[in-house]
C-alpha positions as CSV (number, residue, x, y, z in Angstrom):
1,M,319.3,10.3,263.5
2,T,318.0,8.0,260.7
3,V,314.0,7.8,261.1
4,P,312.9,4.0,260.8
5,L,310.5,3.6,257.7
6,A,309.1,0.2,258.5
7,S,305.8,1.3,260.0
8,A,305.4,4.1,257.6
9,D,306.0,1.7,254.5
10,A,303.4,-0.7,256.1
11,E,300.7,2.1,256.6
12,L,301.2,3.4,253.1
13,A,300.7,0.0,251.5
14,R,297.6,-0.3,253.7
15,L,296.4,3.2,252.6
16,E,296.9,2.4,248.9
17,S,295.0,-0.7,249.3
18,A,292.3,0.9,251.2
19,V,291.9,3.8,248.7
20,A,291.6,1.3,245.7
21,A,288.9,-0.5,247.5
22,M,287.4,2.6,248.6
23,A,287.1,3.8,245.0
24,T,285.2,0.7,243.9
25,N,282.7,1.0,246.7
26,L,282.1,4.6,246.3
27,V,281.5,4.2,242.6
28,E,279.0,1.3,243.5
29,L,277.1,3.4,245.9
30,D,277.0,6.4,243.6
31,E,275.5,4.1,240.8
32,N,273.1,2.3,243.2
33,P,269.3,2.7,241.9
34,D,268.1,3.4,245.4
35,R,270.8,6.2,245.8
36,K,269.9,7.7,242.6
37,E,266.1,7.4,243.5
38,L,266.9,9.2,246.9
39,G,269.0,12.0,245.0
40,T,266.0,12.7,242.6
41,A,262.8,12.3,244.7
42,R,261.1,15.0,246.5
43,L,261.8,13.8,250.1
44,T,260.1,14.7,253.0
45,G,259.8,14.0,256.7
46,R,262.2,11.5,258.3
47,T,263.9,10.3,255.1
48,A,264.6,13.8,254.0
49,A,266.4,14.5,257.4
50,E,268.4,11.1,257.2
51,W,269.2,11.7,253.5
52,T,270.5,15.1,254.2
53,A,273.0,13.6,256.6
54,A,273.8,10.7,254.2
55,E,274.4,13.1,251.5
56,D,276.8,15.1,253.8
57,A,278.5,11.9,254.4
58,L,278.7,11.0,250.9
59,S,280.4,14.5,250.1
60,R,282.9,14.0,253.1
61,L,283.7,10.6,251.5
62,W,284.5,12.0,248.2
63,Q,286.5,14.8,249.7
64,G,288.3,12.2,252.1
65,H,288.9,10.0,249.0
66,R,290.7,12.9,247.3
67,Q,292.5,14.1,250.4
68,L,293.9,10.5,251.0
69,G,294.8,10.2,247.4
70,E,296.8,13.3,247.5
71,V,298.6,12.4,250.8
72,I,299.4,9.0,249.3
73,A,300.7,10.4,246.1
74,R,303.1,12.8,248.1
75,A,304.3,10.0,250.1
76,R,304.9,7.7,247.4
77,A,306.9,10.5,245.5
78,L,309.1,10.9,248.5
79,R,309.4,7.1,249.3
80,D,310.4,6.4,245.7
81,R,313.3,8.9,245.8
82,R,316.7,7.1,245.5
83,R,318.2,8.6,248.4
84,L,316.3,9.8,251.3
85,S,317.6,12.4,253.6
86,D,316.6,12.6,257.2
87,D,314.4,15.4,256.4
88,D,312.7,13.3,253.6
89,R,312.3,10.4,256.0
90,A,310.7,12.5,258.5
91,Q,308.5,14.0,256.0
92,F,307.5,10.7,254.5
93,A,306.6,9.4,258.0
94,H,304.7,12.5,258.9
95,Q,302.7,12.2,255.6
96,V,301.8,8.7,256.2
97,L,301.6,8.4,260.1
98,G,301.1,12.1,261.2
99,S,298.4,14.8,261.2
100,S,299.2,15.5,257.5
101,I,295.5,16.2,256.6
102,T,293.8,19.5,256.9
103,L,290.2,19.0,257.6
104,S,289.0,22.5,258.1
105,T,290.3,26.1,258.7
106,S,288.1,28.4,260.5
107,T,288.5,32.0,261.6
108,V,288.0,32.9,265.1
109,P,286.0,35.9,265.6
110,L,287.8,38.8,267.3
111,A,285.3,38.9,270.2
112,Q,286.3,35.3,270.9
113,R,290.1,35.7,270.8
114,G,292.6,36.4,273.6
115,L,295.5,38.7,273.3
116,L,297.6,36.1,272.3
117,G,294.8,33.8,270.5
118,A,295.2,32.8,267.0
119,G,293.1,34.3,264.3
120,Q,292.5,30.8,262.6
121,V,292.0,27.4,263.7
122,V,293.3,24.5,261.7
123,T,291.8,21.0,262.0
124,T,294.0,18.3,261.2
125,C,294.1,14.4,261.4
126,S,296.2,11.5,260.2
127,P,295.3,9.4,257.2
128,A,294.4,6.5,259.5
129,Q,291.9,8.8,261.4
130,L,290.4,10.2,258.2
131,L,290.0,6.6,256.9
132,A,288.2,5.6,260.3
133,A,285.9,8.6,260.0
134,M,285.1,7.7,256.4
135,E,284.4,4.3,257.3
136,S,281.6,5.6,259.7
137,A,280.4,8.0,257.0
138,F,280.2,5.1,254.4
139,A,278.2,3.0,257.0
140,T,275.8,6.0,257.5
141,A,275.3,6.6,253.8
142,V,274.9,2.8,252.9
143,D,272.4,2.3,255.9
144,V,270.1,5.2,254.6
145,V,270.3,4.0,251.1
146,T,269.6,0.4,252.0
147,R,266.8,1.1,254.5
148,A,264.9,3.4,252.0
149,G,265.3,1.1,249.1
150,E,264.2,-1.9,251.1
151,R,261.1,-0.2,252.3
152,W,260.3,1.2,248.7
153,R,260.6,-2.3,247.2
154,R,258.5,-4.0,250.0
155,L,256.0,-1.4,250.7
156,L,255.2,0.0,247.1
157,P,253.8,-3.6,245.9
158,A,252.1,-4.1,249.3
159,A,250.4,-0.6,248.7
160,A,249.4,-1.6,245.0
161,D,247.9,-4.9,246.4
162,A,245.9,-3.1,248.8
163,V,244.8,-0.7,246.0
164,T,243.7,-3.6,243.9
165,V,241.9,-5.2,246.9
166,L,240.2,-1.9,247.9
167,A,239.2,-1.7,244.2
168,H,237.6,-5.2,244.0
169,A,235.8,-4.3,247.3
170,R,234.2,-1.3,245.8
171,T,232.9,-3.4,242.9
172,M,231.1,-5.6,245.3
173,T,229.4,-2.9,247.2
174,S,226.4,-0.9,246.0
175,G,226.5,2.7,247.1
176,R,229.1,4.4,249.6
177,D,230.7,2.4,252.2
178,P,232.0,4.3,255.2
179,L,234.6,1.6,256.2
180,L,235.8,1.5,252.3
181,D,235.9,5.4,252.5
182,E,238.2,5.5,255.4
183,A,240.3,2.6,253.9
184,D,240.7,4.8,250.9
185,R,241.5,7.9,252.8
186,L,244.3,6.1,254.9
187,L,245.7,4.2,251.7
188,D,245.9,7.6,249.9
189,S,247.6,9.2,252.8
190,F,250.0,6.2,253.1
191,T,251.1,6.1,249.4
192,G,251.7,9.8,249.3
193,T,253.9,9.6,252.3
194,L,255.7,6.3,251.0
195,A,256.8,8.3,247.7
196,G,258.7,10.9,249.6
197,D,259.2,9.5,253.0
198,P,259.7,5.7,252.8
199,L,261.5,5.7,256.3
200,G,258.8,7.6,257.9
201,A,255.8,5.9,256.3
202,D,253.7,3.9,258.9
203,E,253.6,0.3,257.8
204,S,250.6,-0.5,260.3
205,V,248.4,1.5,258.0
206,L,248.3,-1.2,255.4
207,A,247.3,-3.7,258.1
208,R,244.5,-1.2,259.1
209,V,243.3,-0.8,255.4
210,R,243.2,-4.6,255.1
211,A,241.2,-4.8,258.3
212,L,238.7,-2.1,257.1
213,V,238.3,-4.0,253.8
214,E,237.8,-7.3,255.7
215,R,235.2,-5.6,257.9
216,A,233.4,-4.2,254.9
217,D,233.4,-7.7,253.4
218,A,232.1,-9.3,256.6
219,E,229.5,-6.7,256.9
220,R,228.4,-6.9,253.2
221,T,228.4,-10.8,253.6
222,S,226.4,-10.5,256.8
223,A,224.0,-8.2,255.1
224,A,223.6,-10.6,252.2
225,E,223.0,-13.4,254.6
226,L,220.6,-11.4,256.4
227,R,218.8,-10.4,253.0
228,A,218.6,-13.9,252.1
229,S,217.3,-15.0,255.5
230,L,214.7,-12.4,255.3
231,E,213.7,-13.3,251.8
232,Q,212.9,-16.9,253.0
233,R,211.0,-15.6,255.9
234,L,209.0,-13.4,253.5
235,R,208.4,-16.5,251.2
236,D,207.2,-18.4,254.5
237,A,205.1,-15.4,255.5
238,R,203.4,-15.5,252.1
239,T,202.6,-19.2,252.8
240,L,201.3,-18.4,256.2
241,A,199.1,-15.7,254.7
242,A,197.5,-18.1,252.3
243,E,196.9,-20.4,254.9
244,I,195.1,-17.8,256.9
245,A,193.0,-16.9,253.8
246,T,192.1,-20.4,253.4
247,A,191.3,-20.8,257.2
248,R,189.2,-17.7,257.1
249,R,187.1,-19.0,254.2
250,A,186.5,-22.3,256.0
251,A,185.7,-20.4,259.3
252,E,183.2,-18.1,257.4
253,A,181.7,-21.2,255.9
254,A,181.3,-22.9,259.1
255,R,179.9,-19.8,260.7
256,E,177.2,-19.4,258.0
257,A,176.2,-23.0,258.1
258,A,175.7,-22.6,262.0
259,A,174.0,-19.2,261.6
260,G,170.3,-19.6,262.6
261,R,170.8,-23.2,263.7
262,F,172.3,-22.5,266.9
263,H,172.0,-19.5,269.5
264,N,174.2,-16.6,268.4
265,H,176.4,-16.7,271.6
266,K,177.3,-20.4,270.8
267,I,178.4,-19.7,267.2
268,A,182.2,-18.6,267.2
269,D,183.1,-15.6,265.2
270,V,186.8,-14.4,264.6
271,R,187.5,-11.0,263.6
272,A,190.9,-11.4,262.0
273,N,193.3,-8.7,261.2
274,D,194.1,-8.0,257.5
275,A,197.3,-10.0,257.2
276,D,197.6,-9.4,253.6
277,A,197.7,-5.6,254.1
278,D,200.2,-5.8,256.9
279,L,202.5,-8.2,255.0
280,A,202.4,-5.8,251.9
281,A,203.5,-3.0,254.0
282,I,206.5,-5.2,255.1
283,E,207.3,-6.2,251.5
284,A,207.2,-2.5,250.5
285,L,210.1,-2.0,253.0
286,A,212.0,-5.0,251.3
287,A,211.5,-3.5,247.9
288,A,212.9,-0.1,249.1
289,G,216.0,-1.9,250.5
290,H,215.2,-1.1,254.3
291,W,216.2,-4.6,255.2
292,S,217.2,-3.7,258.8
293,L,213.6,-2.5,259.4
294,I,212.0,-5.7,258.3
295,S,213.2,-8.4,260.9
296,P,211.2,-7.0,263.9
297,R,208.1,-6.3,262.0
298,L,208.1,-9.6,260.4
299,S,208.4,-11.3,263.7
300,A,205.6,-9.3,265.1
301,W,203.3,-10.2,262.0
302,K,204.2,-13.9,262.2
303,R,203.4,-14.1,265.8
304,Q,200.1,-12.4,265.4
305,S,199.3,-14.2,262.1
306,Q,199.9,-17.8,263.8
307,Q,197.5,-16.6,266.8
308,T,194.8,-15.5,263.9
309,L,195.3,-18.8,262.2
310,A,194.9,-21.0,265.3
311,A,191.8,-18.8,266.1
312,L,190.3,-19.3,262.7
313,R,190.7,-22.7,262.7
314,D,189.3,-23.3,266.3
315,A,186.3,-21.2,265.3
316,A,185.6,-23.4,262.2
317,A,186.3,-26.7,264.4
318,R,183.8,-25.4,267.0
319,N,181.0,-24.3,264.5
320,T,181.4,-27.6,262.5
321,G,181.6,-29.6,265.5
322,M,178.2,-28.3,266.6
323,L,176.7,-29.3,263.4
324,A,178.3,-32.5,263.5
325,E,177.3,-33.1,267.1
326,R,173.6,-32.2,266.2
327,N,173.7,-34.5,263.2
328,E,175.1,-37.4,265.2
329,L,172.2,-36.9,267.8
330,R,169.6,-36.9,265.0
331,G,171.1,-40.1,263.8
332,R,170.9,-41.5,267.2
333,L,167.5,-40.6,267.7
334,D,166.4,-42.1,264.4
335,A,168.3,-45.4,265.2
336,Y,166.4,-45.6,268.7
337,R,163.0,-44.8,267.2
338,A,163.7,-47.6,264.5
339,K,164.7,-49.9,267.4
340,A,161.3,-48.9,269.2
341,L,159.3,-49.6,266.1
342,S,160.9,-53.1,265.6
343,R,160.0,-53.9,269.2
344,G,156.4,-52.5,268.7
345,L,157.0,-49.6,270.8
346,G,156.4,-46.9,268.4
347,E,153.1,-45.8,269.9
348,D,154.2,-46.4,273.5
349,P,152.5,-43.9,275.7
350,A,155.5,-43.3,277.9
351,L,158.2,-43.4,275.2
352,T,156.3,-41.3,272.5
353,P,156.5,-37.9,274.2
354,L,160.0,-38.4,274.9
355,A,160.9,-39.0,271.4
356,A,158.8,-36.2,270.3
357,A,160.6,-33.8,272.9
358,A,164.0,-35.2,271.5
359,R,163.0,-34.6,267.9
360,A,161.8,-31.1,268.8
361,A,165.0,-30.3,270.5
362,L,167.1,-31.5,267.7
363,Y,164.9,-29.9,264.8
364,E,164.0,-26.5,266.2
365,A,166.0,-23.6,265.5
366,P,168.1,-22.2,267.2
367,C,169.1,-25.8,268.7
368,D,170.1,-26.0,272.1
369,L,172.6,-28.9,271.9
370,A,172.8,-29.4,275.6
371,A,169.0,-29.8,276.0
372,A,168.8,-31.9,272.8
373,R,171.6,-34.2,274.1
374,S,169.8,-34.6,277.4
375,A,166.5,-35.3,275.6
376,V,168.0,-38.0,273.4
377,N,169.7,-39.6,276.4
378,T,166.5,-39.5,278.3
379,Y,164.6,-41.3,275.4
380,Q,167.4,-43.7,275.0
381,D,167.4,-44.6,278.6
382,A,163.6,-45.0,278.7
383,L,163.8,-47.1,275.7
384,S,166.3,-49.4,277.2
385,A,164.3,-49.6,280.4
386,T,161.1,-50.4,278.7
387,I,162.7,-53.2,276.7
388,A,164.5,-54.8,279.7
389,A,161.1,-54.9,281.6
390,R,159.4,-56.6,278.8
391,E,162.0,-59.2,278.4
392,A,161.8,-59.7,282.0
393,R,158.1,-60.9,282.1
């Protein structure tokens, strides 16, 4: 019976076209820079495992390419004969459409054979089946090469940028920074992994490194702002200390002016703390760089110093006020006596003792201001009453 050849001819043409395209693609894959890098790099982890499978696929691809080429050559040689016998036709059809390709031959161990079992197992397939398997193997190899290359091209520059950012952060930081140390450790581990295992490198590490650098920058900025704020507060504290020194001198002068002129229990005396010494201790902390210790101490110093300043000013005002009131009463008494003299009452028997009592109260030491004020008022009232009685006559 004559074997029809139309299907076999069509399949042979398809196989010849496929092998030609396959050769181009396999050579391009073989020359791919990422494939070459994977072939020479010391791979580890997930990439090593996937590349082992991909290399096996590549090996099978080249073997399959050779086997298909051999089948096509045999089939073409048969088909190009001038006259084909039925056996030739059958052989040609088998080469192109049948299980004409031997994939493997394995020996079956004696312990696993039956009495009638074969000593060897031969695995065969058709060219179409081999071509389908090769499509899958090619997709596997291309996928690994593409993914690994893409991650190298994307993550290596990103890691280099992170190294630059981290180095810049180091230049902005004096001394060691635990956050930057941790970023350094993570980045070293990531770049080491990326070199040999691009598919297994955890990309989120770069985000963690950036976050650590940003935290370090924020803390450094916060520390700089804190230092600037504390330096301003220290300047304000020095101004306050100068005001206290001025107020202390004024209070001491007022106390000395009032001393001996009034009763001691009436004279205000403030025992102020040594604000300069306390402030010097805080400034020593600043000079040593212990900025975190300054704020609470400075707040306490300011609160106490403001109270001291208010007390000194109150004491000075009180002592100065007593002198001012005594002098004002003396002025009033002099004015009333001048008025009495102008009215011919300078030697009045009723007014003269009152004027003398008021004068004694104002000029004796210590002066009792309450008694002096009462004496001056008594003299004023008596003088006014005497003048009014004369004018009524």
